[in-house]
N, C-alpha and C positions, 0 to 999 in steps of 0.2 A: 422707424421707431422701434426701440428694443425693450425687452422685458428684463428686469434686473432684480437681484436679491438685496435687500437692505443690509448694510454693514451692521455688525454686532458692536454698536457704539452706544455710549450714554446719550440720554436725551433723544432716544430713537425717534419719537414722533411727538410733535408739539404744535401748538397754534402760536402764531405771532400776530401782532395787531398793527394794522396800518390805518390810522385815523378811525379807530373804533370798528374797523372791518377785520374779521378774522381770516387768516391765511394759513392753511395747513402746510407744514414743512416736515422734512425727514432728512436725517443724515445718511448719505449714501456715498460710499467710496471717499469718505473724509471730506465731503462737501455738502452744503445745504442744497436740497432740491425742494422746490416750491410747487404747490398745486397750480397748474396753469388755469384750470377752471375758476379757482378762487380769485386769481388775479384778473382774469377776463371779466368776471362778474363785477368787480370793483370799478374797473376802468371803463367798461362799456355801458354799465348800468342797464344791461339788457334784461328783459323779463325771462329770457331763456338763454343763460350763458353757455350752456352746452351746445345749443344750436348755433350760437354766435361763434363759438370756437371752431365748430365743425365747418362752418361757412368760411371762416377766416383761414383755416388750414388749406382748404381747397383753393381759395383766392391766392394765397401765397405760393402754392405749388404751381398754379397756372401762370401767374404774372411775374413772380419775383424769384423763381428758382429756389423754392423752399426745401428741396429734397435734402440738401446738406444739413440744414438746420433741423429738419424733421428727424434725422437719424440721431440727433443729440437729445431728443426727448425720450425719457424712459417711463415705463409704467411701474409704479410702486404702490403698494397697498397702504391706503390712508383711511382713517376712520371717517365714516359718513354720519349724517345726522341720526340715523337709526342705530348707531353704535357698532355697526358691522364695518369690516374693512374691505374696501374694494380697490381693484387696480385702477389707478388714476394717472393721467398724463402729468408728468412732473419735469421740471427743467431747472438747471442750475442758474446762478445769477447772470452769467454772460448770455446764455440762451434766452432768458427772460427779457433782458435788455432789448434783444432783437425783436422779440414778439411784441413788447410794449410799444416799440417804435412804429409798429404797423397798426396800432389802435388809435384812431382819431379821438382824443379825449383831453380836456383841459386838466384832468387829474394825472396825466402821464408824467409831467415834469416833476412834481413832488415825489411821485412814486419812484422815478429814476434816481432821485437823490437818496431815497430810502434804501433802494437796492445797492447803491454805491457804498453806503455806510455798512451794510451787511457784508459786502464784498471786501471792504477795507479791513473789517474786523477779522475776517477769515485770513487775509494776507498776513495780518499781524500774528495770528496763531501759527501760520506756517513758518514765519521767520523766527518766532519764539514759541516752540511747542509747550513751554511751561505755562503760557497763557491759557492754552486749551486745557491742560491738566488742572490748573487752578480753577477754571470755570467748571470743569466736570466735578471736581471735589466739592465745590460750593453747591452745585445742584444736588448731589447725593446727600450732603448734610441737610439741605433744606427739606429733602424728602424723608429725613429721619434715619438714614443709615448710620450705623456706628462707625467711628474712624477706623477701627481695625478691619472691618469689612471693606471699607472704601479703599484702603491701601492694597488689599488683595485684588479688588476689582481693577484698580488702576494698573497694577502689575500685570494682571491678566490681559488688559488691553494692549500693553507694550509687547507681551509675548505673542499675542495674536497678530499684531502689526508686523513683527519680525518674521513670523511664519508666512503671512500673505506676501510680504516682500520677497521672500525666498521663492515662493511658488511663482511669482511673476517672472523672476529671473530664470526659472526652469520651465518656461513655456506654458504656464497655466494662465490663460488670459480670459477665458469665458467664465461668466458668473455661475453657469450651471456646473462647471468643473470645480469651482471653489466649493459649491454646495456638496458635491459628491465627496470630495476629500474631507470636508468638515464632518460629514456624516460617518465616513470611515473611521475617523479618529474617535468620534463620540460612541459609536457602536462597540469598538474595541475597548474603550475606557469604561463605559457604563452599562453596556448591553442594550442601550437604547439610542435611536437616532434623535436629533434635536426635536423633531415633531412629536415623537413618542414621549420624550422627556417633558415637553411643555404640557402635553395632555395629562401626564401623570401628576403634574403640579397643579392642574386645573387652570392653566393659562390659556389665553386666547391670542390676542395680538401683542401681548407684552413681550419685552425682550427677555429671553430665557436667562441670560447671564446676569441680568439685573435682579433675578429672583433666585439665584443659586445660594446655597449655604456656603459657609467657609470651606468645608471639605470638598464640595462639588467644584468650587472655584479652583482649589488647589490641585485636584486631580485633572481638571480641564487644562490648567497650565502645564502640568507634567506631561500630559499626552501631546500637547501642541509643541512644547519645547523639545521633547524627545523626537518628534517628527521633523522639526527643523534641523536638528543635529544629524539625524539619520539621512535626510535628503542631501545634506551637504557632504557627508562622508561617502555616500554612494554616488554622488553626482547625478542624482535622479533627474531625468529629462522627460517631459511629456506626462500625460495623464497616467498611463499604466504603471510606469516606474514610481511616480509620486503616490499612487494609490498603495503600492506595496510599502513605501516608506510611512504613509499615514497609518496603515494597519499595524505596522511594526511599532510605531511610536505610541499608538493608542494601546497596544497590548502591554507595553511596559507599565503604563498607568493602570490598566485593567488588572494586571497581575498584582500590583501593589495594593490596589483597592480591595481585591479579594482577600489578601493576607490580613489587611486591617479588619475586614468584616469577620474573618475567622477568629481574630483575637478579641473583638469587642462583642460579637454576636448581634451587631446592628448594621443595617444597610447604609451605605453612603448616600445613594440616591434617595432623596427625601421629598415628601410633599410640602415641607416647610418652604416658605418663600416670603417675599416682601410685597405682597399684593396690596393695592390701595384699599382703604376702608370699605368702599362700595362693593368689593368682591370678597371681603374677609369671611362673610357668612358661608358662601358656597365653598370657600377653601376649607373652613372648619368641617363642613359636612364630608368633604372628600377625605380629610385626614381621619375622621371617625371610621370610615369604611376600610381604611388601610389595615 
């Protein structure tokens, strides 16, 4: 079982409903990953689904050669009932199918059909990316984002995907390496790594990019687009060379940001964000202190 870093994608963490039962899910590496515990709780109807899942894992490992499947389960941070985010066993649709087949339950058949529908929708989006883009735009509009911001966010997603695709071709496979390179670009661009940027905005488990201002999105895109171009030009291979490219690409955006700040007398990094109403009070308090 591996640990992973969630992708910077829209609709980062949500609940889906299967027959009035809530299942946590998260977009990771452009695929939906579901909370295994939530699924086990629904199908097993156990009073202690965590214990049930622990026993099931052991049984599968001992009797059915579960090791290969176990490696496909990743730990992603999902919100719990207390509002905090905890690392949770998550699996994609294919892996969940295999787990569900091991749970003796009359509820398994309709659940498999439901998972198949989710998988089919994802296949449609892969074959026609515009479906995914349209869905993302609709979600952002429903949350109240203005169209001009949405277009920048969508363009930012495309720029990010081009960059990560380039990293993959240049030997960057480990999620920890992706995080290192992303932080290198962010520090050179804004003088803050992503965690510090989130803290500055008063964010907790929210997606940082979903709470960026127009200028923050623009400079993020500039840093990442510059990094892509530099990595290609230098034919960067492996982490050390790509770190140099990331720092150089971020510096281009950082130098431009500093020039703008000198002209306007205002910082680009802002406490302004698109927090949900429940958190707007704490956000206002933070802005007053700035």
